[in-house]
C-alpha positions as CSV (number, residue, x, y, z in Angstrom):
1,M,6.4,-17.6,9.1
2,K,3.9,-17.1,6.2
3,S,1.1,-18.6,8.2
4,R,1.8,-16.3,11.1
5,I,1.8,-13.3,8.8
6,A,-1.5,-14.4,7.3
7,L,-3.0,-15.0,10.7
8,V,-2.0,-11.5,11.8
9,A,-3.3,-9.9,8.6
10,L,-6.7,-11.7,8.9
11,T,-7.0,-10.7,12.5
12,L,-6.1,-7.1,11.9
13,S,-8.5,-6.9,8.9
14,G,-11.2,-8.4,11.0
15,V,-10.7,-5.9,13.8
16,L,-10.7,-3.0,11.3
17,F,-13.9,-4.3,9.6
18,V,-15.8,-5.4,12.7
19,G,-15.0,-2.2,14.5
20,A,-16.9,-0.3,11.8
21,Q,-19.9,-2.7,11.5
22,P,-22.7,-0.9,13.4
23,A,-22.8,1.9,10.8
24,L,-23.2,-0.3,7.7
25,A,-25.4,0.8,4.9
26,A,-26.8,-1.4,2.2
27,G,-23.5,-2.8,1.0
28,P,-20.1,-2.0,-0.5
29,T,-19.4,-0.5,-3.9
30,T,-16.6,-1.8,-6.0
31,E,-14.9,-0.2,-8.9
32,S,-11.9,-0.8,-11.1
33,V,-9.0,1.7,-10.7
34,P,-6.4,1.9,-13.5
35,G,-2.9,0.7,-12.7
36,F,-0.1,3.3,-12.5
37,N,1.4,4.2,-15.9
38,L,4.9,5.7,-15.6
39,L,4.0,7.2,-12.2
40,P,7.0,9.1,-10.8
41,V,8.0,8.2,-7.2
42,E,9.3,11.3,-5.7
43,G,11.7,10.9,-2.8
44,G,15.2,10.3,-1.7
45,C,16.6,8.0,-4.4
46,G,18.8,10.6,-6.1
47,Y,16.8,9.9,-9.3
48,T,13.1,9.6,-10.0
49,P,12.0,6.0,-10.4
50,T,8.7,5.3,-12.3
51,V,6.1,2.6,-11.7
52,T,3.9,1.0,-14.4
53,Q,1.3,-1.6,-13.4
54,R,0.0,-4.0,-16.1
55,D,-3.4,-4.6,-14.6
56,P,-6.1,-2.5,-12.9
57,R,-6.6,-2.5,-9.1
58,T,-10.0,-3.1,-7.4
59,L,-11.3,-0.5,-5.0
60,T,-14.1,-1.4,-2.6
61,T,-15.7,1.3,-0.5
62,W,-18.1,0.8,2.5
63,T,-20.2,3.8,3.6
64,D,-22.5,4.3,6.6
65,R,-26.1,5.3,6.6
66,R,-25.1,9.0,6.2
67,G,-23.0,8.2,3.1
68,A,-19.7,8.8,4.9
69,T,-16.8,6.4,4.0
70,F,-15.8,4.2,6.9
71,L,-13.7,1.6,5.2
72,Q,-11.9,1.2,1.9
73,T,-9.8,-1.6,0.4
74,L,-7.6,-1.5,-2.6
75,R,-6.5,-4.8,-4.1
76,A,-3.8,-5.5,-6.7
77,A,-2.5,-8.7,-8.3
78,T,-0.3,-7.7,-11.2
79,T,3.1,-7.5,-12.7
80,T,4.7,-4.1,-12.1
81,E,7.6,-2.6,-13.9
82,Y,9.9,-0.4,-11.9
83,A,12.4,1.8,-13.9
84,G,15.1,4.3,-13.0
85,G,18.6,4.2,-11.6
86,A,21.7,2.6,-13.0
87,G,20.2,-0.9,-12.7
88,G,17.7,-0.2,-15.4
89,T,14.2,-1.8,-15.1
90,M,12.8,-4.7,-13.3
91,Q,9.4,-6.5,-13.4
92,L,8.1,-7.8,-10.1
93,D,4.9,-9.7,-9.3
94,E,2.8,-7.9,-6.8
95,N,-0.1,-9.3,-4.8
96,W,-1.4,-7.0,-2.0
97,L,-4.4,-5.5,-0.2
98,V,-4.4,-2.1,1.4
99,T,-7.2,-1.4,3.9
100,L,-7.9,2.2,5.1
101,R,-10.1,3.0,8.0
102,P,-10.6,6.7,8.9
103,N,-10.5,7.4,12.6
104,R,-12.4,10.1,14.5
105,D,-9.2,12.1,14.9
106,G,-9.0,12.5,11.0
107,I,-6.0,10.1,10.7
108,S,-6.6,6.8,9.0
109,T,-5.4,3.4,10.1
110,I,-3.8,1.7,7.1
111,L,-3.0,-1.9,6.8
112,F,-0.9,-3.3,3.9
113,V,-0.9,-7.1,3.5
114,G,1.0,-9.0,0.8
115,R,4.0,-8.5,-1.5
116,G,4.6,-5.2,-3.2
117,A,6.2,-1.7,-3.1
118,I,5.1,1.1,-0.8
119,W,6.3,4.7,-1.0
120,G,5.7,8.0,0.6
121,T,6.8,10.2,3.4
122,D,7.3,9.6,7.1
123,T,6.1,12.9,8.7
124,V,7.8,12.1,12.0
125,L,11.3,11.4,10.6
126,G,10.8,13.9,7.8
127,G,12.1,11.5,5.1
128,S,10.7,9.6,2.2
129,F,10.6,5.8,1.7
130,F,10.4,3.5,-1.3
131,Q,10.4,-0.1,-0.1
132,W,9.5,-3.6,-1.3
133,V,7.7,-5.4,1.5
134,T,6.6,-9.0,1.9
135,G,4.4,-9.2,5.0
136,V,2.2,-6.9,6.9
137,V,2.6,-3.1,7.4
138,V,0.5,-1.2,9.9
139,M,0.5,2.6,9.4
140,R,-1.3,5.7,10.7
141,G,-1.7,8.6,8.3
142,S,-3.2,8.9,4.8
143,F,-3.0,7.1,1.5
144,D,-3.7,8.7,-1.9
145,L,-5.4,6.1,-4.1
146,K,-4.4,7.9,-7.3
147,T,-0.7,8.3,-6.7
148,G,-0.1,5.5,-4.2
149,V,1.6,7.9,-1.8
150,F,1.5,7.2,1.9
151,L,1.9,10.1,4.3
152,V,2.4,8.4,7.6
153,S,3.1,9.4,11.2
154,S,3.9,5.8,12.2
155,K,4.8,2.6,10.3
156,T,5.4,-0.9,11.7
157,I,6.5,-3.7,9.3
158,L,6.2,-7.4,10.1
159,G,8.0,-9.2,7.4
160,Q,10.9,-8.6,5.0
161,V,11.9,-5.2,3.5
162,T,14.1,-4.2,0.6
163,D,15.0,-0.6,-0.2
164,M,13.8,-0.1,-3.8
165,C,16.2,2.8,-4.5
166,D,19.1,0.4,-3.8
167,A,17.5,-2.4,-5.8
168,L,17.0,-0.2,-8.9
169,A,20.5,1.3,-8.6
170,T,22.1,-2.1,-8.4
171,G,19.7,-4.1,-10.6
172,L,19.3,-6.7,-7.8
173,K,15.7,-7.8,-7.4
174,P,14.1,-8.3,-4.0
175,R,14.2,-12.1,-3.2
176,H,11.0,-12.1,-1.2
């Protein structure tokens, strides 16, 4: 199962990257982005969970000859503390890569690969989500690099999912 997920992730990343190749400029720029520090996750938990990442994340941006961004990746390999709910706090090891590719229609294709939490709003269903995912998530919408919030019109998950609101309320850690 893991090898299939890795193969799908590599294939999708390659398609996203190769599809944007003709417009490449001199090369990518990389910067360190601070981890979240007591970031509130707004949504449907009935309480406001917070997220604190121990280590910074790495943002790599590719631009075309005109200077327009055509691909971004955000990488994290850290221990993250999630707090809130009756279950108290839990520390979980995260290791993920988020790839964003703006499309001509103004909506981005977003690929999440790895193990970690995703949160945001599904604009079609009108509800929020706060999920622990191990696998691959393909989304269309937007992603705020500072708040970690996804605003998506579609989301497909290939892998295992745990509702983080329930996990924090019960104190039961995701087992994947």
